[in-house]
Short mmCIF file of the C-alpha atoms (twelve columns), coordinates in Angstrom:
data_MODEL
# 
_entry.id   MODEL 
# 
loop_
_atom_site.group_PDB 
_atom_site.id 
_atom_site.type_symbol 
_atom_site.label_atom_id 
_atom_site.label_alt_id 
_atom_site.label_comp_id 
_atom_site.label_asym_id 
_atom_site.label_seq_id 
_atom_site.Cartn_x 
_atom_site.Cartn_y 
_atom_site.Cartn_z 
_atom_site.pdbx_PDB_model_num 
ATOM 1   C CA . UNK A 1   0.178  -20.187 15.709 1 
ATOM 2   C CA . UNK A 2   0.519  -18.417 12.873 1 
ATOM 3   C CA . UNK A 3   -1.275 -15.386 13.791 1 
ATOM 4   C CA . UNK A 4   1.391  -14.748 16.544 1 
ATOM 5   C CA . UNK A 5   4.549  -14.456 13.895 1 
ATOM 6   C CA . UNK A 6   3.157  -10.655 12.949 1 
ATOM 7   C CA . UNK A 7   3.166  -9.989  17.220 1 
ATOM 8   C CA . UNK A 8   6.558  -11.630 17.799 1 
ATOM 9   C CA . UNK A 9   8.313  -9.395  14.251 1 
ATOM 10  C CA . UNK A 10  6.888  -6.362  15.924 1 
ATOM 11  C CA . UNK A 11  8.318  -7.013  19.577 1 
ATOM 12  C CA . UNK A 12  11.424 -8.385  17.624 1 
ATOM 13  C CA . UNK A 13  11.201 -4.623  15.286 1 
ATOM 14  C CA . UNK A 14  10.833 -2.751  18.539 1 
ATOM 15  C CA . UNK A 15  13.851 -4.254  20.355 1 
ATOM 16  C CA . UNK A 16  15.831 -3.687  17.024 1 
ATOM 17  C CA . UNK A 17  15.000 -0.075  17.052 1 
ATOM 18  C CA . UNK A 18  15.400 0.563   20.974 1 
ATOM 19  C CA . UNK A 19  19.165 -0.832  20.240 1 
ATOM 20  C CA . UNK A 20  19.278 0.959   16.962 1 
ATOM 21  C CA . UNK A 21  18.384 4.368   18.924 1 
ATOM 22  C CA . UNK A 22  20.742 3.612   22.325 1 
ATOM 23  C CA . UNK A 23  23.664 2.894   19.965 1 
ATOM 24  C CA . UNK A 24  22.980 6.671   18.308 1 
ATOM 25  C CA . UNK A 25  22.888 8.406   21.560 1 
ATOM 26  C CA . UNK A 26  26.087 6.647   23.019 1 
ATOM 27  C CA . UNK A 27  27.679 7.446   19.304 1 
ATOM 28  C CA . UNK A 28  27.635 11.555  20.119 1 
ATOM 29  C CA . UNK A 29  30.766 12.046  21.828 1 
ATOM 30  C CA . UNK A 30  29.469 13.656  24.692 1 
ATOM 31  C CA . UNK A 31  27.376 10.784  25.740 1 
ATOM 32  C CA . UNK A 32  30.123 8.553   24.844 1 
ATOM 33  C CA . UNK A 33  32.536 10.345  26.894 1 
ATOM 34  C CA . UNK A 34  30.576 9.175   30.447 1 
ATOM 35  C CA . UNK A 35  31.182 5.191   29.174 1 
ATOM 36  C CA . UNK A 36  34.943 6.386   29.281 1 
ATOM 37  C CA . UNK A 37  34.591 8.319   32.256 1 
ATOM 38  C CA . UNK A 38  32.721 5.457   34.483 1 
ATOM 39  C CA . UNK A 39  36.048 3.264   35.408 1 
ATOM 40  C CA . UNK A 40  36.878 6.483   36.773 1 
ATOM 41  C CA . UNK A 41  34.818 7.375   38.576 1 
ATOM 42  C CA . UNK A 42  33.859 3.996   39.805 1 
ATOM 43  C CA . UNK A 43  37.146 4.112   41.347 1 
ATOM 44  C CA . UNK A 44  36.480 7.918   42.713 1 
ATOM 45  C CA . UNK A 45  33.512 7.222   44.024 1 
ATOM 46  C CA . UNK A 46  34.849 3.869   46.133 1 
ATOM 47  C CA . UNK A 47  38.396 4.718   47.286 1 
ATOM 48  C CA . UNK A 48  37.516 8.870   48.219 1 
ATOM 49  C CA . UNK A 49  34.217 10.022  48.191 1 
ATOM 50  C CA . UNK A 50  33.106 6.831   50.272 1 
ATOM 51  C CA . UNK A 51  36.400 7.165   52.475 1 
ATOM 52  C CA . UNK A 52  35.287 10.636  52.787 1 
ATOM 53  C CA . UNK A 53  31.761 10.028  54.359 1 
ATOM 54  C CA . UNK A 54  32.906 7.974   56.617 1 
ATOM 55  C CA . UNK A 55  35.791 10.325  57.551 1 
ATOM 56  C CA . UNK A 56  33.339 12.802  58.786 1 
ATOM 57  C CA . UNK A 57  31.365 10.412  60.160 1 
ATOM 58  C CA . UNK A 58  33.842 8.577   62.484 1 
ATOM 59  C CA . UNK A 59  34.918 11.995  62.869 1 
ATOM 60  C CA . UNK A 60  31.913 12.612  65.504 1 
ATOM 61  C CA . UNK A 61  32.261 9.153   67.120 1 
ATOM 62  C CA . UNK A 62  34.880 8.195   69.946 1 
ATOM 63  C CA . UNK A 63  35.949 4.640   68.605 1 
ATOM 64  C CA . UNK A 64  39.041 3.217   67.634 1 
ATOM 65  C CA . UNK A 65  40.140 1.236   65.221 1 
ATOM 66  C CA . UNK A 66  38.928 -2.409  66.389 1 
ATOM 67  C CA . UNK A 67  35.575 -0.710  66.018 1 
ATOM 68  C CA . UNK A 68  34.826 -1.474  70.092 1 
ATOM 69  C CA . UNK A 69  34.101 0.875   72.768 1 
ATOM 70  C CA . UNK A 70  32.195 3.271   70.158 1 
ATOM 71  C CA . UNK A 71  29.773 5.970   71.867 1 
ATOM 72  C CA . UNK A 72  28.584 9.574   70.010 1 
ATOM 73  C CA . UNK A 73  30.936 12.618  71.060 1 
ATOM 74  C CA . UNK A 74  29.404 15.191  68.282 1 
ATOM 75  C CA . UNK A 75  32.073 17.773  67.629 1 
ATOM 76  C CA . UNK A 76  34.117 17.099  71.213 1 
ATOM 77  C CA . UNK A 77  37.227 15.577  68.839 1 
ATOM 78  C CA . UNK A 78  37.382 18.843  67.256 1 
ATOM 79  C CA . UNK A 79  37.274 20.928  70.573 1 
ATOM 80  C CA . UNK A 80  40.050 18.516  71.224 1 
ATOM 81  C CA . UNK A 81  42.112 19.261  68.378 1 
ATOM 82  C CA . UNK A 82  42.273 23.310  69.249 1 
ATOM 83  C CA . UNK A 83  43.226 22.557  72.426 1 
ATOM 84  C CA . UNK A 84  45.930 19.265  71.430 1 
ATOM 85  C CA . UNK A 85  49.886 21.329  71.004 1 
ATOM 86  C CA . UNK A 86  51.217 18.726  69.229 1 
ATOM 87  C CA . UNK A 87  48.389 18.988  66.549 1 
ATOM 88  C CA . UNK A 88  48.997 22.681  66.163 1 
ATOM 89  C CA . UNK A 89  52.909 21.652  65.874 1 
ATOM 90  C CA . UNK A 90  52.057 19.315  63.083 1 
ATOM 91  C CA . UNK A 91  50.362 22.044  61.452 1 
ATOM 92  C CA . UNK A 92  53.073 24.620  61.664 1 
ATOM 93  C CA . UNK A 93  54.755 21.911  60.188 1 
ATOM 94  C CA . UNK A 94  53.237 21.599  57.138 1 
ATOM 95  C CA . UNK A 95  53.155 24.979  56.471 1 
ATOM 96  C CA . UNK A 96  56.591 25.686  56.944 1 
ATOM 97  C CA . UNK A 97  57.117 22.591  53.992 1 
ATOM 98  C CA . UNK A 98  54.546 24.189  51.966 1 
ATOM 99  C CA . UNK A 99  55.613 27.685  52.110 1 
ATOM 100 C CA . UNK A 100 59.459 26.617  51.424 1 
ATOM 101 C CA . UNK A 101 58.788 23.789  49.095 1 
ATOM 102 C CA . UNK A 102 56.388 24.428  46.640 1 
ATOM 103 C CA . UNK A 103 58.255 27.818  45.274 1 
ATOM 104 C CA . UNK A 104 61.793 26.622  45.282 1 
ATOM 105 C CA . UNK A 105 59.811 23.586  43.327 1 
ATOM 106 C CA . UNK A 106 58.157 25.306  40.856 1 
ATOM 107 C CA . UNK A 107 60.628 27.715  40.207 1 
ATOM 108 C CA . UNK A 108 63.683 25.313  39.624 1 
ATOM 109 C CA . UNK A 109 61.503 23.141  37.523 1 
ATOM 110 C CA . UNK A 110 60.535 26.568  35.192 1 
ATOM 111 C CA . UNK A 111 64.147 27.465  34.854 1 
ATOM 112 C CA . UNK A 112 65.417 23.860  33.985 1 
ATOM 113 C CA . UNK A 113 61.889 24.001  31.758 1 
ATOM 114 C CA . UNK A 114 63.167 27.017  29.764 1 
ATOM 115 C CA . UNK A 115 66.479 25.952  28.908 1 
ATOM 116 C CA . UNK A 116 65.609 22.491  28.093 1 
ATOM 117 C CA . UNK A 117 61.901 23.214  26.088 1 
ATOM 118 C CA . UNK A 118 63.515 22.782  22.739 1 
ATOM 119 C CA . UNK A 119 63.258 18.932  20.500 1 
ATOM 120 C CA . UNK A 120 67.387 18.635  20.774 1 
ATOM 121 C CA . UNK A 121 68.099 15.620  21.269 1 
ATOM 122 C CA . UNK A 122 70.658 16.765  24.013 1 
ATOM 123 C CA . UNK A 123 67.329 18.775  25.514 1 
ATOM 124 C CA . UNK A 124 65.262 15.483  25.043 1 
ATOM 125 C CA . UNK A 125 67.668 13.004  26.954 1 
ATOM 126 C CA . UNK A 126 68.234 15.930  29.508 1 
ATOM 127 C CA . UNK A 127 64.223 16.104  30.659 1 
ATOM 128 C CA . UNK A 128 64.395 12.120  30.605 1 
ATOM 129 C CA . UNK A 129 67.335 12.085  33.442 1 
ATOM 130 C CA . UNK A 130 65.249 14.711  35.065 1 
ATOM 131 C CA . UNK A 131 61.753 12.950  35.514 1 
ATOM 132 C CA . UNK A 132 63.661 9.973   36.431 1 
ATOM 133 C CA . UNK A 133 63.653 10.196  40.625 1 
ATOM 134 C CA . UNK A 134 59.819 11.039  39.666 1 
ATOM 135 C CA . UNK A 135 58.619 7.265   38.745 1 
ATOM 136 C CA . UNK A 136 60.962 6.476   42.060 1 
ATOM 137 C CA . UNK A 137 59.094 5.513   44.903 1 
ATOM 138 C CA . UNK A 138 59.405 8.478   47.649 1 
ATOM 139 C CA . UNK A 139 60.277 5.376   50.656 1 
ATOM 140 C CA . UNK A 140 63.329 4.105   48.813 1 
ATOM 141 C CA . UNK A 141 64.245 7.846   47.590 1 
ATOM 142 C CA . UNK A 142 64.312 8.322   51.186 1 
ATOM 143 C CA . UNK A 143 66.077 5.646   52.277 1 
ATOM 144 C CA . UNK A 144 69.065 6.694   50.641 1 
ATOM 145 C CA . UNK A 145 69.132 10.088  51.064 1 
ATOM 146 C CA . UNK A 146 69.135 8.550   54.864 1 
ATOM 147 C CA . UNK A 147 72.355 6.499   53.498 1 
ATOM 148 C CA . UNK A 148 74.065 8.984   52.014 1 
ATOM 149 C CA . UNK A 149 73.739 11.985  54.244 1 
ATOM 150 C CA . UNK A 150 74.519 9.566   57.708 1 
ATOM 151 C CA . UNK A 151 76.822 11.486  60.141 1 
ATOM 152 C CA . UNK A 152 78.567 8.309   60.395 1 
ATOM 153 C CA . UNK A 153 78.483 6.563   57.130 1 
ATOM 154 C CA . UNK A 154 77.402 9.058   54.542 1 
ATOM 155 C CA . UNK A 155 78.730 9.135   51.739 1 
ATOM 156 C CA . UNK A 156 77.860 13.042  50.737 1 
ATOM 157 C CA . UNK A 157 78.282 14.400  54.918 1 
ATOM 158 C CA . UNK A 158 82.384 12.110  54.407 1 
ATOM 159 C CA . UNK A 159 83.069 14.396  51.491 1 
ATOM 160 C CA . UNK A 160 81.797 17.431  52.894 1 
ATOM 161 C CA . UNK A 161 83.858 16.744  56.567 1 
ATOM 162 C CA . UNK A 162 87.029 16.354  54.107 1 
ATOM 163 C CA . UNK A 163 86.097 19.931  52.751 1 
ATOM 164 C CA . UNK A 164 86.115 21.477  56.515 1 
ATOM 165 C CA . UNK A 165 82.011 21.175  57.233 1 
ATOM 166 C CA . UNK A 166 81.904 19.380  60.482 1 
ATOM 167 C CA . UNK A 167 79.219 18.331  62.516 1 
ATOM 168 C CA . UNK A 168 75.887 18.156  60.291 1 
ATOM 169 C CA . UNK A 169 73.281 15.892  61.486 1 
ATOM 170 C CA . UNK A 170 71.107 16.803  58.520 1 
ATOM 171 C CA . UNK A 171 67.938 14.686  59.281 1 
ATOM 172 C CA . UNK A 172 69.294 13.968  62.803 1 
ATOM 173 C CA . UNK A 173 69.357 17.736  63.622 1 
ATOM 174 C CA . UNK A 174 66.707 19.240  64.916 1 
ATOM 175 C CA . UNK A 175 67.342 22.942  62.697 1 
ATOM 176 C CA . UNK A 176 68.278 20.900  59.309 1 
ATOM 177 C CA . UNK A 177 65.951 18.042  59.544 1 
ATOM 178 C CA . UNK A 178 63.079 19.668  57.461 1 
ATOM 179 C CA . UNK A 179 64.815 21.863  55.172 1 
ATOM 180 C CA . UNK A 180 66.748 18.653  54.208 1 
ATOM 181 C CA . UNK A 181 63.493 16.767  53.907 1 
ATOM 182 C CA . UNK A 182 62.546 19.919  51.567 1 
ATOM 183 C CA . UNK A 183 65.510 19.509  49.560 1 
ATOM 184 C CA . UNK A 184 64.799 15.784  49.301 1 
ATOM 185 C CA . UNK A 185 61.198 16.226  48.027 1 
ATOM 186 C CA . UNK A 186 62.178 19.149  45.619 1 
ATOM 187 C CA . UNK A 187 65.186 16.797  44.193 1 
ATOM 188 C CA . UNK A 188 62.438 14.102  43.729 1 
ATOM 189 C CA . UNK A 189 59.456 16.116  42.672 1 
ATOM 190 C CA . UNK A 190 60.633 18.905  40.101 1 
ATOM 191 C CA . UNK A 191 61.034 16.946  37.214 1 
ATOM 192 C CA . UNK A 192 57.496 16.751  37.329 1 
ATOM 193 C CA . UNK A 193 56.825 19.906  37.446 1 
ATOM 194 C CA . UNK A 194 59.448 20.611  34.438 1 
ATOM 195 C CA . UNK A 195 57.709 18.649  31.761 1 
ATOM 196 C CA . UNK A 196 54.484 20.636  32.710 1 
ATOM 197 C CA . UNK A 197 56.196 23.741  32.231 1 
ATOM 198 C CA . UNK A 198 57.950 22.425  28.972 1 
ATOM 199 C CA . UNK A 199 54.824 21.313  27.289 1 
ATOM 200 C CA . UNK A 200 53.442 25.470  28.402 1 
ATOM 201 C CA . UNK A 201 56.287 26.648  26.764 1 
ATOM 202 C CA . UNK A 202 56.045 24.722  23.257 1 
ATOM 203 C CA . UNK A 203 52.638 25.576  22.918 1 
ATOM 204 C CA . UNK A 204 53.239 29.482  23.093 1 
ATOM 205 C CA . UNK A 205 53.461 30.721  19.463 1 
ATOM 206 C CA . UNK A 206 56.892 31.228  18.255 1 
ATOM 207 C CA . UNK A 207 55.602 34.321  16.515 1 
ATOM 208 C CA . UNK A 208 56.073 36.826  19.816 1 
ATOM 209 C CA . UNK A 209 59.636 35.586  19.955 1 
ATOM 210 C CA . UNK A 210 60.276 36.416  16.260 1 
ATOM 211 C CA . UNK A 211 57.988 39.919  16.605 1 
ATOM 212 C CA . UNK A 212 60.316 40.822  19.956 1 
ATOM 213 C CA . UNK A 213 63.451 39.716  18.562 1 
ATOM 214 C CA . UNK A 214 62.992 42.706  15.496 1 
ATOM 215 C CA . UNK A 215 62.663 45.176  18.387 1 
ATOM 216 C CA . UNK A 216 65.636 44.128  20.263 1 
ATOM 217 C CA . UNK A 217 64.249 42.341  22.879 1 
ATOM 218 C CA . UNK A 218 67.162 39.581  24.214 1 
ATOM 219 C CA . UNK A 219 66.057 35.938  26.459 1 
ATOM 220 C CA . UNK A 220 65.896 37.712  29.626 1 
ATOM 221 C CA . UNK A 221 63.347 40.227  28.397 1 
ATOM 222 C CA . UNK A 222 61.445 37.457  26.168 1 
ATOM 223 C CA . UNK A 223 61.150 35.312  29.461 1 
ATOM 224 C CA . UNK A 224 59.870 38.141  32.266 1 
ATOM 225 C CA . UNK A 225 57.525 39.891  29.076 1 
ATOM 226 C CA . UNK A 226 56.271 36.426  27.049 1 
ATOM 227 C CA . UNK A 227 57.042 33.485  28.360 1 
ATOM 228 C CA . UNK A 228 55.821 34.037  32.286 1 
ATOM 229 C CA . UNK A 229 52.923 36.248  31.578 1 
ATOM 230 C CA . UNK A 230 51.874 33.149  28.794 1 
ATOM 231 C CA . UNK A 231 52.679 30.770  31.194 1 
ATOM 232 C CA . UNK A 232 50.386 31.776  33.850 1 
ATOM 233 C CA . UNK A 233 47.447 29.016  33.595 1 
ATOM 234 C CA . UNK A 234 50.330 26.313  33.615 1 
ATOM 235 C CA . UNK A 235 51.995 27.753  36.693 1 
ATOM 236 C CA . UNK A 236 48.633 28.245  38.585 1 
ATOM 237 C CA . UNK A 237 48.064 24.584  37.989 1 
ATOM 238 C CA . UNK A 238 51.049 23.780  39.085 1 
ATOM 239 C CA . UNK A 239 50.954 25.782  42.132 1 
ATOM 240 C CA . UNK A 240 47.662 24.247  43.045 1 
ATOM 241 C CA . UNK A 241 48.482 20.467  42.787 1 
ATOM 242 C CA . UNK A 242 51.783 21.153  44.379 1 
ATOM 243 C CA . UNK A 243 50.116 22.643  47.161 1 
ATOM 244 C CA . UNK A 244 47.950 20.259  47.378 1 
ATOM 245 C CA . UNK A 245 50.513 17.471  47.682 1 
ATOM 246 C CA . UNK A 246 52.267 18.829  49.827 1 
ATOM 247 C CA . UNK A 247 49.635 19.478  52.565 1 
ATOM 248 C CA . UNK A 248 49.309 15.601  52.806 1 
ATOM 249 C CA . UNK A 249 53.321 15.646  53.026 1 
ATOM 250 C CA . UNK A 250 53.494 11.973  54.951 1 
ATOM 251 C CA . UNK A 251 56.386 9.471   52.740 1 
ATOM 252 C CA . UNK A 252 59.619 11.438  52.678 1 
ATOM 253 C CA . UNK A 253 59.158 12.716  56.813 1 
ATOM 254 C CA . UNK A 254 57.793 9.186   58.046 1 
ATOM 255 C CA . UNK A 255 61.000 6.715   56.114 1 
ATOM 256 C CA . UNK A 256 63.464 9.833   57.149 1 
ATOM 257 C CA . UNK A 257 62.976 11.296  60.231 1 
ATOM 258 C CA . UNK A 258 59.758 9.422   61.712 1 
ATOM 259 C CA . UNK A 259 58.682 13.226  62.983 1 
ATOM 260 C CA . UNK A 260 61.949 13.500  64.566 1 
ATOM 261 C CA . UNK A 261 64.055 14.884  66.103 1 
ATOM 262 C CA . UNK A 262 61.783 16.596  68.227 1 
ATOM 263 C CA . UNK A 263 58.714 16.577  66.596 1 
ATOM 264 C CA . UNK A 264 60.324 19.292  64.043 1 
ATOM 265 C CA . UNK A 265 59.345 17.550  61.247 1 
ATOM 266 C CA . UNK A 266 56.070 16.107  62.179 1 
ATOM 267 C CA . UNK A 267 53.552 16.760  59.993 1 
ATOM 268 C CA . UNK A 268 49.216 16.773  59.920 1 
ATOM 269 C CA . UNK A 269 49.193 13.531  57.448 1 
ATOM 270 C CA . UNK A 270 51.741 11.421  59.768 1 
ATOM 271 C CA . UNK A 271 49.930 12.509  63.089 1 
ATOM 272 C CA . UNK A 272 47.014 11.401  61.673 1 
ATOM 273 C CA . UNK A 273 48.474 8.335   60.864 1 
ATOM 274 C CA . UNK A 274 50.216 7.776   64.562 1 
ATOM 275 C CA . UNK A 275 46.845 8.550   66.222 1 
ATOM 276 C CA . UNK A 276 44.826 6.120   64.204 1 
ATOM 277 C CA . UNK A 277 47.193 3.306   63.528 1 
ATOM 278 C CA . UNK A 278 48.881 3.307   66.735 1 
ATOM 279 C CA . UNK A 279 48.949 3.921   70.269 1 
ATOM 280 C CA . UNK A 280 46.477 5.156   70.846 1 
ATOM 281 C CA . UNK A 281 44.819 3.849   68.395 1 
ATOM 282 C CA . UNK A 282 42.298 6.276   68.309 1 
ATOM 283 C CA . UNK A 283 40.069 6.496   64.908 1 
ATOM 284 C CA . UNK A 284 37.634 8.769   66.169 1 
ATOM 285 C CA . UNK A 285 40.329 11.764  66.648 1 
ATOM 286 C CA . UNK A 286 42.220 10.563  63.846 1 
ATOM 287 C CA . UNK A 287 39.449 11.168  61.679 1 
ATOM 288 C CA . UNK A 288 38.378 14.726  63.058 1 
ATOM 289 C CA . UNK A 289 42.275 15.347  61.715 1 
ATOM 290 C CA . UNK A 290 41.331 14.419  58.304 1 
ATOM 291 C CA . UNK A 291 38.536 16.803  58.643 1 
ATOM 292 C CA . UNK A 292 40.268 19.673  60.111 1 
ATOM 293 C CA . UNK A 293 43.240 18.740  57.773 1 
ATOM 294 C CA . UNK A 294 40.684 18.548  54.467 1 
ATOM 295 C CA . UNK A 295 38.903 22.522  55.390 1 
ATOM 296 C CA . UNK A 296 42.775 23.254  55.627 1 
ATOM 297 C CA . UNK A 297 43.595 22.560  52.019 1 
ATOM 298 C CA . UNK A 298 40.517 24.154  50.616 1 
ATOM 299 C CA . UNK A 299 40.750 27.208  53.087 1 
ATOM 300 C CA . UNK A 300 44.426 27.058  50.927 1 
ATOM 301 C CA . UNK A 301 43.803 25.830  47.589 1 
ATOM 302 C CA . UNK A 302 39.893 27.693  46.693 1 
ATOM 303 C CA . UNK A 303 41.067 31.229  46.931 1 
ATOM 304 C CA . UNK A 304 44.363 29.963  44.950 1 
ATOM 305 C CA . UNK A 305 42.107 28.685  42.121 1 
ATOM 306 C CA . UNK A 306 39.630 31.976  42.175 1 
ATOM 307 C CA . UNK A 307 42.735 34.175  42.034 1 
ATOM 308 C CA . UNK A 308 44.446 32.662  38.915 1 
ATOM 309 C CA . UNK A 309 41.923 31.144  37.086 1 
ATOM 310 C CA . UNK A 310 38.369 32.854  38.467 1 
ATOM 311 C CA . UNK A 311 40.007 36.454  37.335 1 
ATOM 312 C CA . UNK A 312 41.152 35.178  33.575 1 
ATOM 313 C CA . UNK A 313 37.511 34.851  32.368 1 
# 
């Protein structure tokens, strides 16, 4: 057995050398990054990539949510969507929401960020207050707003009636329901945009402002000539992320209006939800609508990304 000892030591030496080389490999920052990225990539793969592929596959079938009465239909579900007036209504409502909500949120977030970006205790307290609605549940906020704006028991509507504004239905009025949902969304989310823009403004060198003051530039001129141009990448990020999020609007309209009145607030995600998870439980058609929503998001967001970021390189 003595002759076997050098062989064992040699094998152990090789194993230790491999472990040492492996340690050196993962000690490199570009390699160690994958270890930290792996949990997020795993979650993304399981809860995003796999459902995406499954949705594309299911969209090619006639299938209900109980996976019974299944038959291959090809692209018939997509042709059905093109002839579905309710789909087009939901698409128009979604685009209407995006066109009004995204610019309004960014403008308000930018103005507030420019006003409270300095590091005084008052500005820090103001930023915290403005950010509070962001961490609240949209469902809870929708319920609170529904109560406040209720035509019969609402506190806000009661005050408005005393001021002479009568007959305001807000969520119950077909013409006011979507604008009210947009204002509620802006009120909840502008703090998130503000916080990102505050960081962007604080990252601008003060030397630009000092040089402009020497040249006699006022606050307004500094805002349009220095702050806005140097904030373009940050504004582009906010624009793209807010647009993608707004195209998937669901919670606020589901809690407050259920898509009514007269389907004036029914969005694409809400229509997908109703199609797949309530009558008629048509999972194949709902998946086809989801794929179409993905295409809409790509068609809108990719040109925005190229316009705001690719042109700077």
